C-alpha positions in Angstrom: -2.2 33.5 21.7 -4.3 30.4 20.9 -7.2 30.9 18.6 -10.0 28.5 19.4 -10.7 28.0 15.6 -7.3 26.3 15.3 -8.1 23.7 17.9 -10.3 20.7 17.2 -13.2 20.9 19.6 -14.2 17.9 21.7 -17.3 19.0 23.5 -19.7 16.5 24.9 -22.5 17.1 27.4 -21.3 14.1 29.4 -17.7 15.5 29.6 -15.7 14.6 32.7 -12.9 17.2 32.1 -12.5 20.5 30.5 -9.4 22.3 29.3 -8.9 26.1 29.1 -6.2 28.2 27.5 -6.7 31.5 29.1 -10.4 32.4 28.6 -10.9 29.9 25.7 -12.4 26.5 26.3 -10.2 24.1 24.3 -12.0 20.8 24.8 -14.3 18.9 27.1 -14.7 15.2 27.3 -12.9 12.1 28.5 -9.5 12.9 30.2 -7.5 11.2 27.3 -9.2 13.4 24.7 -8.9 16.6 26.8 -5.2 15.9 27.5 -4.5 15.3 23.8 -6.3 18.6 22.9 -4.2 20.4 25.6 -1.0 18.9 24.1 -2.0 20.1 20.6 -2.6 23.6 22.0 0.7 23.5 23.7 2.4 22.6 20.5 0.8 25.6 18.8 1.8 27.9 21.6 4.5 26.6 24.0 3.9 29.4 26.4 0.1 28.9 26.6 -1.2 28.7 30.2 -3.4 25.6 29.9 -5.5 24.5 32.8 -7.6 21.2 33.0 -10.5 20.9 35.4 -12.5 18.0 36.6 -16.2 18.8 35.8 -17.3 17.0 38.9 -15.3 18.9 41.5 -13.5 21.7 39.6 -10.2 20.4 40.9 -7.3 21.2 38.6 -5.9 18.1 37.0 -2.1 18.0 37.0 -1.3 16.4 33.6 1.9 15.2 32.1 1.8 16.6 28.6 5.2 15.3 27.4 5.3 13.5 24.1 3.0 13.6 21.1 -0.8 14.2 21.4 -1.3 10.5 20.8 1.2 9.5 23.5 -0.5 11.9 26.0 -4.0 10.4 25.1 -2.7 6.9 25.6 -1.3 7.9 29.0 -4.7 9.0 30.2 -7.0 6.5 28.4 -9.0 4.4 30.7 -8.4 0.7 30.6 -11.1 -1.3 29.1 -13.3 -2.2 32.1 -14.9 -5.2 30.2 -11.6 -7.0 29.8 -11.6 -10.0 32.1 -14.5 -8.8 34.2 -17.9 -10.3 35.1 -21.2 -8.5 34.7 -22.8 -7.2 31.6 -19.9 -5.3 29.9 -21.9 -4.3 26.8 -24.3 -2.4 29.1 -21.5 -0.9 31.2 -22.3 -3.1 34.2 -19.4 -4.4 36.2 -19.9 -7.1 38.8 -19.0 -6.1 42.4 -19.5 -7.7 45.7 -22.2 -6.4 48.1 -22.3 -7.6 51.6 -25.7 -7.6 53.3 -27.2 -9.4 56.2 -29.6 -12.3 55.6 -32.6 -10.1 56.5 -31.5 -7.6 53.8 -31.4 -10.3 51.2 -34.8 -11.6 52.2 -36.3 -8.1 51.9 -34.7 -7.5 48.5 -35.9 -10.9 47.2 -39.5 -9.9 48.0 -39.2 -6.6 46.0 -40.6 -6.4 42.4 -37.8 -6.9 39.9 -35.5 -8.5 42.4 -32.4 -7.3 44.2 -30.6 -5.6 41.3 -33.5 -3.5 40.3 -34.4 -2.5 43.8 -30.8 -1.6 44.7 -30.5 0.5 41.5 -33.8 2.3 42.3 -32.7 3.0 45.9 -29.3 4.3 44.8 -30.9 6.6 42.2 -33.4 7.9 44.7 -30.6 8.6 47.2 -28.6 10.4 44.6 -31.5 12.7 43.6 -32.4 13.6 47.1 -28.9 14.1 48.3 -29.0 17.4 50.3 -25.3 17.9 49.9 -25.4 17.8 46.1 -26.4 21.4 45.6 -23.8 22.6 48.1 -21.1 20.5 46.3 -22.1 22.0 43.0 -22.0 25.5 44.4 -18.5 24.8 45.8 -17.3 23.4 42.6 -18.6 26.4 40.7 -16.9 28.7 43.2 -13.5 26.8 42.8 -13.8 27.2 39.0 -14.8 30.9 39.2 -11.9 31.6 41.6 -9.4 29.9 39.3 -10.7 31.5 36.1 -12.0 34.8 37.3 -10.8 35.6 40.8 -9.1 38.8 39.6 -12.0 39.9 37.3 -14.2 42.9 38.0 -17.3 41.8 39.8 -15.9 38.6 41.1 -16.8 39.2 44.7 -20.4 40.2 43.9 -20.7 37.1 41.6 -19.5 34.9 44.5 -22.1 36.4 46.8 -24.8 35.8 44.2 -23.5 32.3 43.8 -23.7 31.4 47.5 -27.0 33.2 47.9 -28.5 31.0 45.1 -29.4 34.0 43.0 -28.9 32.5 39.6 -30.4 35.6 37.7 -28.0 38.0 39.5 -25.1 35.6 39.0 -25.8 35.4 35.3 -26.0 39.2 34.9 -22.7 39.6 36.8 -21.0 36.9 34.6 -22.3 38.5 31.4 -19.2 40.7 30.9 -16.9 37.7 31.5 -15.8 35.5 28.5 -18.8 33.3 27.4 -16.9 30.0 27.9 -16.3 30.8 31.6 -19.9 31.8 32.2 -21.1 28.6 30.5 -18.8 26.4 32.7 -20.1 28.1 35.9 -23.6 27.3 34.8 -22.6 23.7 34.0 -21.1 23.2 37.4 -24.3 24.5 39.0 -26.6 22.4 36.8 -24.5 19.3 37.3 -22.7 18.1 34.2 -24.4 14.9 33.2 -21.2 12.9 33.7 -21.3 9.2 32.9 
Protein backbone atom coordinates (compact mmCIF):
# COMPACT_ATOMS: atom_id res chain seq x y z
CA UNK A 1 0.00 0.00 0.00
CA UNK A 2 1.25 3.48 -0.84
CA UNK A 3 1.58 5.96 2.01
CA UNK A 4 0.97 9.51 0.87
CA UNK A 5 3.72 10.72 3.24
CA UNK A 6 6.28 8.88 1.11
CA UNK A 7 5.30 10.66 -2.09
CA UNK A 8 6.32 14.22 -2.88
CA UNK A 9 3.14 16.26 -3.25
CA UNK A 10 2.64 18.45 -6.29
CA UNK A 11 -0.58 20.26 -5.62
CA UNK A 12 -1.46 23.47 -7.32
CA UNK A 13 -4.82 25.19 -7.52
CA UNK A 14 -4.36 25.54 -11.27
CA UNK A 15 -3.65 21.85 -11.74
CA UNK A 16 -4.76 20.30 -15.02
CA UNK A 17 -4.37 16.66 -13.94
CA UNK A 18 -4.60 14.65 -10.73
CA UNK A 19 -3.26 11.19 -9.87
CA UNK A 20 -4.74 8.79 -7.35
CA UNK A 21 -3.39 5.55 -5.91
CA UNK A 22 -6.49 3.99 -4.44
CA UNK A 23 -8.09 6.64 -2.23
CA UNK A 24 -4.92 8.72 -1.91
CA UNK A 25 -4.28 11.78 -4.07
CA UNK A 26 -0.67 11.49 -5.17
CA UNK A 27 -0.22 14.70 -7.10
CA UNK A 28 -2.01 17.40 -9.01
CA UNK A 29 -0.54 19.75 -11.55
CA UNK A 30 0.84 19.76 -15.05
CA UNK A 31 0.69 16.39 -16.80
CA UNK A 32 4.49 15.94 -16.78
CA UNK A 33 4.67 16.44 -13.00
CA UNK A 34 1.68 14.20 -12.29
CA UNK A 35 3.00 11.46 -14.58
CA UNK A 36 6.40 11.58 -12.84
CA UNK A 37 4.71 11.34 -9.42
CA UNK A 38 2.67 8.36 -10.67
CA UNK A 39 5.89 6.69 -11.87
CA UNK A 40 7.58 7.25 -8.50
CA UNK A 41 4.56 5.76 -6.74
CA UNK A 42 4.66 2.80 -9.10
CA UNK A 43 8.36 2.28 -8.26
CA UNK A 44 7.43 2.19 -4.55
CA UNK A 45 4.59 -0.29 -5.14
CA UNK A 46 4.61 -2.03 -8.54
CA UNK A 47 1.08 -3.37 -7.94
CA UNK A 48 -0.45 0.00 -7.09
CA UNK A 49 -3.56 0.89 -9.05
CA UNK A 50 -2.75 4.42 -10.18
CA UNK A 51 -5.35 6.46 -12.05
CA UNK A 52 -4.73 9.88 -13.61
CA UNK A 53 -7.68 12.16 -14.37
CA UNK A 54 -8.02 15.35 -16.37
CA UNK A 55 -9.33 18.00 -13.98
CA UNK A 56 -11.26 19.59 -16.83
CA UNK A 57 -13.30 16.59 -17.94
CA UNK A 58 -12.55 13.82 -15.40
CA UNK A 59 -11.49 11.63 -18.31
CA UNK A 60 -8.89 9.04 -17.37
CA UNK A 61 -5.50 9.75 -18.93
CA UNK A 62 -3.84 6.64 -20.32
CA UNK A 63 -0.16 7.23 -19.57
CA UNK A 64 2.98 5.38 -20.57
CA UNK A 65 4.88 5.09 -17.28
CA UNK A 66 7.84 3.11 -18.62
CA UNK A 67 11.30 4.38 -17.74
CA UNK A 68 12.47 6.61 -14.94
CA UNK A 69 10.38 9.39 -13.43
CA UNK A 70 12.52 11.90 -15.34
CA UNK A 71 11.95 10.06 -18.65
CA UNK A 72 8.21 9.92 -17.99
CA UNK A 73 8.13 13.65 -17.17
CA UNK A 74 10.05 14.45 -20.35
CA UNK A 75 7.56 12.39 -22.38
CA UNK A 76 4.63 14.49 -21.14
CA UNK A 77 6.28 17.90 -20.86
CA UNK A 78 4.63 20.46 -23.09
CA UNK A 79 6.86 21.98 -25.75
CA UNK A 80 7.83 25.59 -25.15
CA UNK A 81 5.07 27.54 -26.94
CA UNK A 82 7.29 30.63 -27.15
CA UNK A 83 9.90 28.95 -29.33
CA UNK A 84 9.62 30.40 -32.82
CA UNK A 85 6.15 31.86 -32.31
CA UNK A 86 4.81 35.34 -32.69
CA UNK A 87 2.80 37.18 -30.09
CA UNK A 88 3.82 38.14 -26.57
CA UNK A 89 5.37 34.92 -25.23
CA UNK A 90 6.37 36.39 -21.87
CA UNK A 91 2.69 37.09 -21.21
CA UNK A 92 1.59 33.69 -22.51
CA UNK A 93 0.09 35.25 -25.64
CA UNK A 94 0.41 33.28 -28.87
CA UNK A 95 -0.44 34.86 -32.19
CA UNK A 96 -3.25 33.15 -34.10
CA UNK A 97 -5.22 34.07 -37.17
CA UNK A 98 -8.78 35.32 -36.83
CA UNK A 99 -10.91 35.68 -39.94
CA UNK A 100 -13.62 38.33 -39.76
CA UNK A 101 -15.65 40.22 -42.32
CA UNK A 102 -14.76 43.89 -42.98
CA UNK A 103 -17.80 45.09 -41.02
CA UNK A 104 -16.58 43.12 -38.00
CA UNK A 105 -13.14 44.73 -38.18
CA UNK A 106 -14.73 48.18 -38.51
CA UNK A 107 -16.87 47.61 -35.42
CA UNK A 108 -13.88 46.30 -33.46
CA UNK A 109 -11.78 49.32 -34.47
CA UNK A 110 -14.41 51.65 -32.98
CA UNK A 111 -14.36 49.91 -29.59
CA UNK A 112 -12.36 51.34 -26.68
CA UNK A 113 -9.03 49.55 -26.41
CA UNK A 114 -9.13 48.20 -29.94
CA UNK A 115 -9.76 44.77 -31.39
CA UNK A 116 -7.66 42.65 -29.00
CA UNK A 117 -9.14 44.12 -25.83
CA UNK A 118 -12.68 43.87 -27.16
CA UNK A 119 -12.26 40.28 -28.34
CA UNK A 120 -10.77 39.22 -24.99
CA UNK A 121 -13.64 40.92 -23.14
CA UNK A 122 -16.25 39.22 -25.37
CA UNK A 123 -14.64 35.80 -24.97
CA UNK A 124 -14.45 36.16 -21.16
CA UNK A 125 -18.09 37.27 -20.97
CA UNK A 126 -19.14 34.29 -23.09
CA UNK A 127 -17.13 31.90 -20.93
CA UNK A 128 -18.73 33.21 -17.73
CA UNK A 129 -22.28 33.08 -19.08
CA UNK A 130 -21.96 29.69 -20.70
CA UNK A 131 -25.13 27.86 -19.71
CA UNK A 132 -23.50 24.52 -20.41
CA UNK A 133 -20.61 25.11 -18.04
CA UNK A 134 -22.46 24.02 -14.88
CA UNK A 135 -23.76 20.91 -16.62
CA UNK A 136 -20.27 20.03 -17.89
CA UNK A 137 -18.86 20.43 -14.37
CA UNK A 138 -21.61 18.23 -12.92
CA UNK A 139 -20.95 15.55 -15.54
CA UNK A 140 -17.21 15.68 -14.85
CA UNK A 141 -17.86 15.35 -11.10
CA UNK A 142 -20.12 12.38 -11.80
CA UNK A 143 -17.49 10.68 -14.01
CA UNK A 144 -14.93 11.12 -11.26
CA UNK A 145 -17.34 9.92 -8.54
CA UNK A 146 -18.24 6.87 -10.61
CA UNK A 147 -14.61 5.93 -11.17
CA UNK A 148 -13.51 6.50 -7.59
CA UNK A 149 -16.63 5.66 -5.62
CA UNK A 150 -19.14 3.81 -7.79
CA UNK A 151 -19.11 0.86 -5.40
CA UNK A 152 -19.08 2.88 -2.18
CA UNK A 153 -22.05 2.99 0.18
CA UNK A 154 -24.25 6.00 -0.56
CA UNK A 155 -23.02 6.43 -4.13
CA UNK A 156 -26.50 6.44 -5.67
CA UNK A 157 -27.82 8.98 -3.17
CA UNK A 158 -24.72 11.13 -3.70
CA UNK A 159 -25.28 11.00 -7.47
CA UNK A 160 -28.91 12.07 -7.02
CA UNK A 161 -27.82 14.98 -4.82
CA UNK A 162 -25.17 15.92 -7.38
CA UNK A 163 -27.62 16.10 -10.27
CA UNK A 164 -30.24 17.85 -8.11
CA UNK A 165 -27.67 20.55 -7.37
CA UNK A 166 -28.01 19.93 -3.61
CA UNK A 167 -24.41 20.70 -2.58
CA UNK A 168 -25.14 20.47 1.17
CA UNK A 169 -26.64 16.98 0.87
CA UNK A 170 -23.85 15.89 -1.47
CA UNK A 171 -21.23 17.09 1.02
CA UNK A 172 -22.90 15.19 3.85
CA UNK A 173 -23.12 12.01 1.75
CA UNK A 174 -19.45 12.29 0.77
CA UNK A 175 -18.34 12.86 4.38
CA UNK A 176 -17.68 9.14 5.07
CA UNK A 177 -15.70 8.84 1.83
CA UNK A 178 -11.94 9.50 1.83
CA UNK A 179 -11.25 13.24 2.11
CA UNK A 180 -9.18 13.41 -1.10
CA UNK A 181 -12.08 12.06 -3.14
CA UNK A 182 -14.60 14.47 -1.60
CA UNK A 183 -12.26 17.41 -2.24
CA UNK A 184 -11.87 16.41 -5.89
CA UNK A 185 -15.64 16.19 -6.38
CA UNK A 186 -15.96 19.71 -4.97
CA UNK A 187 -13.13 20.89 -7.21
CA UNK A 188 -14.86 19.57 -10.31
CA UNK A 189 -18.09 21.34 -9.33
CA UNK A 190 -16.38 24.61 -8.49
CA UNK A 191 -14.28 24.45 -11.65
CA UNK A 192 -10.59 24.00 -11.18
CA UNK A 193 -8.94 27.27 -12.12
CA UNK A 194 -6.98 25.63 -14.91
CA UNK A 195 -4.56 27.81 -16.81
